[in-house]
N, C-alpha and C positions, 0 to 999 in steps of 0.2 A: 409688308412688316418683316423685319429681320429676325430670323429664328436664332435662339440662344440655347445653351445647354440647360439653363434654369427653367425655361418654358417647355422643355422637352417631356412628354408624357411617356412614362415606362409602360403603360398599358397598351396591349395590342390584341385586337379581337381574333385575328387569324395568326396564332403562333406557329412560326415555322423553325422547327429544330435544326439548328446548324452544327453545334458543337456539343460533344458529350463529356461531362465530368464524372469520373468515378472516384469516389471516395473509399477509404479503407473500411472494411466491415468492422461495425462496433465503434464507429466514430461517434464521439459524444454529441448529444443533442445541442448543447450550448455552442459547440464549434460549428455545427451545420447552420444553425440559426444566425450565428455572427457572420459566417462566410457568405451565405446567401443574401444576407441583408447588404453586405458591402457590394454584392454584385448588382443588385437592383437599386441601390441608392443613387441619388443624383450626383452628378459630376462635382457640383459646389460643395457636397458633403463628403468628397473623397471616394465616391462610389464609381461603379463602371457604367451605371444607367443602362443595364441589359435586362432581358427577360430571361427567367428560369423557372423551371417546373420539375418536380420529381418524376422518375419513371418507375411505375409500379411494376415489379417483377413477380415471378410465380411464387416466390417464397415471402413476398411481403416486404423485403428489406428495401429501404429507401436510401440506398447508397449510391445510386446512379441518377444524374440530373442532365437535363437537356437545357441548352442555352441558345437563345436567339436575340433578336433585336428588331425594334420598329424600323420601318423604311427610312424615316427621318434621321433616327440614330445612326443608321449605317452610312447615310449621306454625310452627316457631320463627321463621323469617323473616318470616311474616305479622306475628307480634307485634313483631318489631323495626321494620318499616316503619310500623306503626300501622294496619293494615287494620281497617275497621270492618264487622262482620258483625251479621245479625239474630239476636236471642236467641229462646229459646222462648217468652218473654212478649211477642213482637212488638216489643221496643224494640231500638234500635240501640246497640251498644257496640263499643268497641275490643277486637279479639280477643286473648285471652291464653291461652297453652298450658294454664296451671294450671286455668283455668275453661272448657275446651274443651266439656265435656259440656253446659254450659248454652246453647250455640249451636244454632240450628235447623239441622236436617239434618246435624249432625256425628255421624260415627261413625269409628271407628278404621280400618275397611276401606273408608270412602267416599273414594275418590281424587278425587271431584268436588266436594268441599266448597269448594275454591278453584278459580276458573275459571282457564282456561289462561292468559288475559292477566294475572291475578293472579300466577301462577306465574312467568311470564316477567318481570313487573315485579319481583318478589323477586329473580330471579336477576340482572337488570341493576343492581338497587341493591347487591347483594353484589359483583358484579364491579367496579362503580365505586368501591367502598370498599375494595378491595384497596389497602393502602398500604405504601409501602416502610418497612422497619425500619432495618437497618444498611447496606443496599446504598448504595453510592455512584454506581453507574451500572447500567444494563441490562446483564447479562452478553452479552459478545459485541459490544457497541456502546458503546465508551468515551465516545463523543461525546454519548451520551443520558444526561445526568446525573440522579441521584436524590438525594433527601434524605429524612429521616424524616418520615413523614406525607403524602409526595406520592402522588397517585393513579397506580398503575402502569398502569391501562388508559388514562388520558388521556395519559400520557407515551409510551406505545406508539403512540397514534393520531397524536399530534403529530409523532413521528419517522418515520412511515410504515412501522413494523414491523407494526402491526396495521391491516389495510385496513378492516374493518367488522365490527360486531356487530349481528345483527338476529334478531328471533324468527321461528320457523317457523310457517307457516300450518298449521291443522287442516282438512285437506281435506274431511273428511265434514262438520264443522261449518260450514265455509264454504259448502259446496254447499247445506245447508239455509238458511243465512242469505241466499245469493243468491237462492234461490226465493222466500222470504217477503218479501224487501226490494225487488227489482227484477225478479224472474223473470217477473212477470205484471203487465200494466198495469191498474191498479185505482185508484179514488179512495178513499183511506183513510190511516189513520196509519201512520207508519213503526214497525217493531219496535225501538223505541228501547232496551228492556231487553236484547234480543238483541245489538244493536249494541254496547251498553256492555260486556256480557259477552265479546264477542269483540275489540273494539277499544280498550276503556277509555272513561273518563268524559269526557275532552277531545273526543274525535271525536263521542261520543254527544251531548254538548251542542251542538256545532255543528250536527248534523243536527236536533236537536230545535229549535234556534233557527231554522234555515232553514225548517223546517216550520211553526213558529209564525208567523214573519214572513210567510210565503206565505198563510196562513189569514187573518192580520191585514189583509193588502192587499186581500182580496176585498171588504169594504164600500166602500173607496175606489174600487175598480175598478167596482163596480156603480153607485155614485153618479156617478162620472165619466163614464160612457158618455151618459147623457141631457144633461149639461152640454155635452159635446163636440158632440153631435147637434143640440141645439136652442138653445143660448145661446152660440155661438162668440165673437161680438163684444160681448155684453152683460156688461160687467164687474161692473156692480153686483150681478148674480145670482151672481157668484163669491164674494161676501163670505161668505155662509153655507158654501159649499163649502170655502173657505180656513180659516174659523174651525173647522168641523168637523175639517178635516185636522190643525190644529195641536193641538186637543185630543186627537184620535185618536193623534198620535204620542207624547203623554206617557203616555195610558193604556196603550197597548200595551207601552211599555217598562217601566212599573211593574208591570203584571200579568206580564210575563215574569220579573221578579225572584221573584214568588211561585211561578209555575210551576217556575222553576230551583230554588228552594229545596226544593220538594216532591220533585222528581227526585232531587236530590243528597242529601236526607236518606234516600230509599228506597235509594240506592246507597252511602250511608255516607260519602261524601266531605264532606258538610256538617260532620261531627263530627271529620274528621281533623285533628290538630294539625299546625301548619306547622313543619316541621323546620328546623333551622339550616342555612342555605345554605352550601354549600362554594364555593370559587373556581371559576369557570367554566374549561373546558378551555384557552381561549386566553389566559387571564390570565397575565401574566410580570412578573418584577420582581426585586429583590435579596431574598435569603433573611433572613427575619426572624421574629419571634415574633408570632403572633396574640394580642392581649390578652384576647380572649375565650375561645378554646379552649386557649391555652397552646402550640399546636402550631407547628412550624416550617413556614412556607409563604412564597410570594412577597409582597413588600411593594412597592407603588408609590405614589408621591407624588400625593395628590389635587390639589396645586397644578399639577403637570405635566399631569394629566388635564384639569383646567379650562383650562389654556392650549391644549391641543390642541382642545378643544371650541370655545373662543371665538375663537382666532386662526386656526383652520384649517376645522374643521367648519361652523361658522356662516357664515363668508365663502363656502365652497363651496356651501352650500344656497341662499344668497342669489344666488349667480352662476347657479345652475341655475333658480331662480325667474325671474330676469331673462331667461335664454334661453327659458324657456317662454312668457314674455310677448312675446318677439320673434317666436317661431313663431306665436303667435297673431295678431299684426299681419299677418304674411304670409298667414294664412288669410282675414283680412278683405279684403286685396288681391285674393285669389282670388275671394272672394265678389263684390266689386265687378266683377271681370272677367266673371264668370259672368252678373251681372245686366245689365251693358252688352251682352254678347253676346245674351242673350235679348230685350232691348229692340230690337236690330237685325234679329233673325231672326224672332222670334214663331213658332217651329216646335215640334213635339213634342220633337225632339232638344234644342233650346235649353232647353225646360222641364226636361228630365232633367238637363241641365247645371247647373241651379241647385242640385242635390243633391250633385254631385260635389265641390265644395270641402269641404262638411261631412263626407262620407264619408272623403276623404283626410285631413282634419285628425283625425277619430276614430281612423283607423289610426295617425297619427303620434303621438297621445297615448298610445295602447297600447305603442308601442314605446318612447317616452320614459319611461313609467312602469317599464317592465322594465329598461331600461338604468340609470336612476336607482336602482332597488332594488339592483342589485349594487354601485353606488357607494356607496349608504347603508350596506350591510352591511360593505363594506371600510372605510369610515371610522369606523363604530361599533366594529369590531374593533379598529382601530388606536388609538382612544381608550383602549383597555385597561381596560375595566370589570372589576372584581373578581367581581361577582355576575351570574348569568345574568338575573335579574329586572332589573337595572339596564341591562343590555345590551339587553334586549327593549324596555323603556320608551324608550330613547334612540333605538332603531331605529324604533319605531313613530311616534315623534314626528316624525322626519325624513321618513318615508314619508307620513304623513298630510298633513303641511303641503304636501309637493310635489304629491301626488296631488289634494288638494283645489284648489290653484291651477291645476294643469294641467288638470284636468277641467271646473272650473266657472268659471274667470276669463273665458273668452270670453262665457258666458252672463250673467255680471254686467256685462261690458262692453256687450253688446247691449241689456241691460234698463235699465241706469242711466246710459249715455252716449249710445248710438245712439237709445234709446227706440224701438226697432223691435219690437213685440210680434209681428208676423207672422215675422220673421227668428228671433226668440227661440224660437217654437214649432217652426219648422222645424229649428233647430239642436239644440234639446233632443231632439226626436225622433229625428233622425239620430245624435246622439251615443250615445243610450241604446241603440237597436236595434243599431248597429254594433258597440258595446263588447260587448254581450251575445253577439252572433254570434262575434266575435273570441275571447272568453273560452271559450265552448263549445268552439270548434276547438282552441284552443292547449292547454287544460287537460285535455280529455278524450278528443276524437276522434282527434287526431294521436298522443298517447302510446299509446292503446289499439291504433291501427292498427300502429305501429311495435313494440309489444310482441307483437302476434299474429304478425307476420313473424318476429320473433326466436324465439318459442316453436316455429314450425313447423321452423325450422333446428336448434333445440336438440334436438327430438325425433327428427329424422332421424338426427343425430350419436350420440345415446344409443343407439338402437336397433341402430345399425350395429355397436356394440362388444359383445364378449363379456365379461361380467362375473359374477364369483361372488358379489359382495355384493348387497344389497337393492337392485334396480335402481330401485324406485319411490322410494326415499329418496334415492338419488344424484341421480335425474332431478329430484326435487323441490327439493333443495338447490341444484343447479347452475342450475336455471331461476330460482329465486327470488333467487339472488345477483347475477343479471344484471338484475333488475328495477330500476326507478327508485326512488329514495328519496323517501319523503313527508316533507316538511320542516316539516309542522305545518299548523295551520289559519289562519295568518297571511293568506295570499293569499285564502283563502275568505271570511274575515270582511271583508277590505278590499274584495272585489267587492260584498258586501252593503251595506257602508258606503257606497260610492259609489252604488249603486242606490238606497238610502235617501235620498241627497242629491238625486238626480234626481226622485224622487217628491215629496219634501217641499218643497224649496227654491222651486220655481216651479209649486206645484200649481195656482194660480189661472190659470196661462196655459196649461198642458197637462195636462188632467184625465186623459187616456188613458195617462199614464205608468205609473199603477199597473196597468193591464190589461197593458201589455207586461211589467211587472215579475213579475206573477203567472204568465204564461205562460213566461217565462224560468226562473222558480223551480221550476216543475213539472218542466221538463226537466232543471233542475240537480240536483234530488234524484236522478234517475235516473242522470245522467252522473257525478255524484260517487260514488254507490254503486258504479257500474261501475268507477270509477277506483280506489277503495279496494280492491275485491275482485279486480280483474283486471289492473291496470296497475302498481301500486306493491307493494313489499315490506310486509309486516305491520308497522305501526310499534308500538314498545312503548306500553303503556298508561301514561297519566299522569293520576293522580287530581287532580280539581279541583272546586272548589265553585261556580264561576260562570264567566261569560265573560270576567272580568278587566276589563282596561282598555278593551275594546271597548264594554262598557256606558257608560262615561263618554264615549267617542267619539260613540256614537249620541245620547245625551242633549245633548251639545254641538251637534251637527247639528240637532236639533229646536229648540233655542234660536235658532240662526241662521236657520232657516226661518220663525220668527214674525217676525223683522225684515224678511226679504226679501219675504214675502207681504204684510205691511202696507204696505210701500213701493210694491210693484207696485199694489195696490189704490188707494192714494193717488194714483198716477199716471194712473189710468184717466180718460178724458174725463167719465164720468158723475160721478164723485167730484169731479173739478175744477170741474164745473159748479155744485156745491153752494156753492163758495166763490169766486165771480166777482171779488170786489173785493180779498180779502186772501189771499195765498198763506201768510202766516205763521199764520193761522188754520188753513189746511189742514195745514201741517206739524205745528202743536201738536196738532191733532186726531188725526192719524195716530200721533204719538208717544204721545199719551195711550192710544189703543186698543192700541198695541203694549205698552206697559207693563201694561195691564190684563190682555192675554192672557197676558204672562209671569208676572204675578202669580197668575193662575189656574192656569198650569202648575205653578208652585212650590208652591202650595196643595195642588193634586191630588197632586203627588209626595210631600208631607208626610202627607197624609191616608191615602193607600193604603199599608198596611204592606208592608215588603219580603218578610215571611214570614207565611203564614197562621196563625190563632190556634192551631190544634192543634199545628203545628210549634213555634212559640214556647213552648207548654206543655211539649212533650216535651224541648226543649233546656233549659228552666229545671229541669225535673225531674231530668235527668241531671247538671246542675251542682250542684243540691241533693244529690243522692246521693253525688257525688264529694267535695264538701266534708264530708258526714257521715262518709263512710269515712276521710277524712284525719283528722278530729277523734278517731274511735275509735282510729286508728292512734297518734295522739300521746298519747292517754290511756293506752294500753297500754304505750307505751314509758316514760312518765312513772311509772306503777305499778311496772314492772320496776326502774327506777332507784331508787325509794324502798325496795323490797325489799332491794336491795344495800346 
């Protein structure tokens, strides 16, 4: 008998809490009753058909609720969201409940067929797709307007009625993951499949890219050490090193595409169909009809958005870039002061003072980057983009432009205006090392210390109370809801992007950059793992097939590095000596070499396939089978119509 949404029972004897919903204190009873009813109502009635129960806390407040789902409900939800699972014939296919027996490890009593992160993703999807029907407002809050098709959860969030929704940790699985991931110091690969099962594909891909990038830097680090030790001032010997670096940057990015395709095919996300994007939570406008879906939703003029972008956002970004250059000039004044001080005193202290301006400037750069990030988020939100993807693209563009100029403008100025290679090496080394230390402290060590202090206070308070409920669950929920929220991999990829710039843009001047990058990334793997497991709430899994726009950002940086390294080599005394009579010949030669290297890069990018041959065959086979199935269905329908 085929199961349907209408026959699905919402009662479950063994309730398994998966997701926590925290409402604002003092939320009105009628609001809670209406919201919980919509969560448990059948799909036919516009509900989510999930399970929900209140968590009784020490003070008796019922503002925290636990959400779960029956096994059948989760299986039907897996089909709805388009999860891809492995079949008995080792192929990957979109899961359907009707063909559930053909999938590997499936059994009616196997509650682990879907991972906990997949179950939580399904619940998140169903909660976010709870939509208003005939309601004009949220019961109890007349100012919180609703209209048909509006996401209820998003309206509750924007009105402050719903504080947060987050998935619960699985303490036993987390303990196992911590042990295999960072519980022991060892040289080896990360348990990416286990990370994916627990945190989802987006986070697993970040750690996979971090690991891959670290291993890819090792050849550059090994080659760079002898260049640093034996050939510091002999620039003509750096030609081979710089050429290798430029080709290396192309190969590692193309090979990563192939590795990424293999991983995401194994995880099923390479085959997941892109769903129609709903309006983002912060999007607002006049109520209108979406011409694609036919549903009522906010409509906002694209002309108004473009005016906001070009008349406000662009001038603001330009003003910030100007301010960044102004701060850079102050830094050079400090450099000159430190140099003059050293010339006058010639002491050990004055030698140390030569590094102080660069250290101060590195700290200022990090502060400016973080402040600008908040401003960029506010501006991008104010631009009122309808889709989350559009919002993210505009935000990433703003942040990348500013961070690139803020971090690298001083190095370009030293290299191509001051022509001071010694100062360039010193500044590059100081900026790279200082930024790495600051990032490690700000992103992992400080949050971990603060979280540890908070957990001690929480445990003392919880154990001092007499409670009849499950103390371990209450303690877990109360401790996790106070944890910081992980806002995604944006900052982590940005850090790697800037590091890639330090390593590749001026590789012929400071070969040791790759060495420091490798050392930093080894500690970054452990600190980021600690951060995910101990500092932040468990994030919802987000299926993804690649690292998105960051792939293009890294490829763009590698193209820029070709230009900078060619110019730096062309500026060296040894290369200049080859063209004593004509500077034009030198410029033309450098331009020719630069174009040749760019041509080689693009040819290599074209020649190296993005997906391995076996993955291409599997994808083509699945496409062929789906087309054949569609033909058979159409022929069956045609035959039935002829009979009639």
